C-alpha positions in Angstrom: -1.1 -8.7 47.2 -0.8 -12.1 45.2 -3.9 -11.6 43.2 -2.8 -8.0 43.0 0.7 -9.1 40.9 -1.5 -11.8 39.0 -3.9 -9.3 37.5 -1.0 -6.4 36.6 0.7 -9.3 35.3 -2.9 -10.1 33.2 -3.0 -6.7 32.1 0.7 -5.9 31.1 0.4 -9.4 28.7 -2.9 -7.7 27.4 -1.6 -4.5 26.5 1.6 -6.4 25.6 -0.1 -8.7 22.9 -2.4 -5.5 21.6 0.4 -3.3 21.0 2.4 -6.0 19.5 -0.1 -6.8 17.0 -0.6 -3.4 16.2 3.2 -3.0 15.5 3.3 -6.1 13.1 -0.3 -5.0 11.3 1.9 -1.7 10.7 5.6 -3.3 10.0 3.6 -5.2 7.1 1.7 -2.5 5.3 4.9 -0.5 5.4 6.8 -3.5 4.0 3.6 -4.4 1.2 2.7 -0.5 0.4 6.5 1.2 -0.2 7.8 -1.4 -3.0 3.9 -1.4 -4.2 4.2 2.6 -4.0 8.0 2.2 -5.9 6.4 0.0 -8.3 3.5 2.2 -9.5 5.7 5.5 -9.3 8.3 3.4 -11.6 5.2 2.6 -13.9 4.2 6.0 -13.8 7.6 7.3 -15.0 6.8 5.8 -18.7 3.4 6.6 -19.3 3.5 8.7 -22.9 2.7 12.1 -22.1 0.6 13.8 -25.0 2.1 17.6 -25.9 1.0 17.9 -29.4 -1.9 17.8 -31.1 -5.3 16.7 -29.4 -6.3 14.4 -33.0 -3.2 12.2 -31.7 -4.8 11.2 -28.3 -5.9 7.8 -29.8 -7.4 5.0 -26.7 -5.7 2.0 -27.1 -8.8 0.0 -27.5 -9.4 2.0 -30.8 -5.9 2.0 -32.5 -7.2 -1.4 -34.4 -10.5 0.2 -35.3 -8.9 3.2 -35.9 -6.5 1.8 -38.7 -8.8 -0.9 -40.3 
């Protein structure tokens, strides 16, 4: 009976370790991903959208060459 109790305790410890590891991984992903998504969402709000003439759409890296 002692062997069965030790085996059951070992199996319980292994499953507890696996569940705790997955929980920490998911919590870390949530803690990192939610603020990162919110920051990207806020920056997305500030992007300028062109609604006028198509000729106004000048890429940023072309601005210096277009003005000179």
